[in-house]
C-alpha positions in Angstrom: 95.2 100.5 78.9 93.8 102.8 81.7 94.8 102.2 85.3 92.2 100.9 87.7 92.2 104.3 89.5 91.2 106.1 86.3 88.0 104.0 86.2 87.2 104.3 89.9 84.6 106.9 91.1 85.3 108.4 94.5 82.8 110.6 96.4 84.3 112.8 99.0 82.0 114.2 101.7 83.5 116.7 104.1 82.0 119.7 106.0 85.0 121.9 105.5 85.4 123.4 102.0 89.1 123.6 102.5 89.5 119.9 103.4 87.1 119.0 100.5 89.2 120.9 97.9 92.5 119.4 99.2 91.1 115.9 99.1 89.5 116.4 95.7 92.7 117.7 94.2 94.9 114.9 95.6 92.6 112.2 94.3 92.1 113.8 90.9 95.9 114.1 90.6 96.1 110.3 91.2 93.6 109.7 88.3 90.4 109.1 90.1 87.0 110.4 89.0 86.1 112.6 92.0 82.8 114.0 93.0 83.1 116.2 96.1 80.4 117.7 98.3 79.9 119.3 101.7 76.2 118.5 101.6 74.8 115.2 102.9 71.7 115.7 100.7 73.9 116.0 97.6 76.0 113.0 98.6 72.8 110.9 98.9 71.6 112.1 95.5 75.0 111.0 94.1 74.5 107.6 95.7 71.1 107.3 94.0 72.5 108.2 90.6 76.1 107.3 90.3 78.0 104.0 90.9 80.4 104.9 93.7 83.5 102.8 94.2 84.7 104.6 97.3 83.1 107.0 99.7 85.4 109.2 101.7 83.4 110.6 104.6 84.9 113.1 107.1 83.8 113.0 110.7 81.8 110.9 113.0 78.7 112.8 112.2 78.8 111.2 108.7 77.7 107.8 110.2 74.1 108.2 109.0 75.2 109.1 105.5 77.5 106.1 105.4 74.7 103.8 106.5 72.3 105.2 103.8 74.9 104.9 101.1 75.5 101.3 102.1 71.8 100.6 101.8 71.8 102.0 98.3 75.1 100.6 97.2 76.2 97.7 99.4 79.5 97.2 97.5 80.7 100.8 98.0 83.9 100.8 100.0 84.1 103.4 102.8 86.9 105.4 104.1 85.5 107.2 107.1 88.1 109.7 108.4 87.6 109.9 112.2 89.3 108.9 115.4 90.3 105.3 115.8 88.0 104.6 118.7 85.0 105.5 116.5 85.7 102.5 114.1 82.8 100.3 113.1 81.5 98.1 110.3 85.0 97.5 109.0 85.6 101.1 107.8 89.1 102.2 107.3 89.2 104.8 110.0 92.0 107.1 111.0 93.3 110.6 110.5 95.7 110.9 107.5 98.3 113.0 105.8 97.0 114.3 102.5 99.7 112.4 100.6 98.3 109.2 102.0 94.8 109.6 100.7 95.3 108.2 97.3 97.1 105.2 98.8 94.2 104.7 101.2 91.7 104.7 98.3 93.8 102.3 96.3 94.0 100.0 99.3 90.2 100.2 99.8 89.7 99.3 96.1 92.1 96.3 96.4 90.1 94.8 99.3 
């Protein structure tokens, strides 16, 4: 039997290609299906065509993207990586160490 993480689709949206590659690698290693992009247009296209279990969005400037994804897929869980004082809408928001990312995604899926 496959683990729940093997069935979960995670979209990672980050402006930095370095951060994007690190996050993508860490999540793939944990068995998630990962779609990574630094383009908000591409992230929205993914939300229109793929069922997203978790959206990991880096930065407070990703708020508009998060809102649009939630309109398209209200059940998508969101991990918005930003400063704690920017929290809103129940997002799991905080800076993280790379080894925590898979645990954070698992926690979002469990909620």
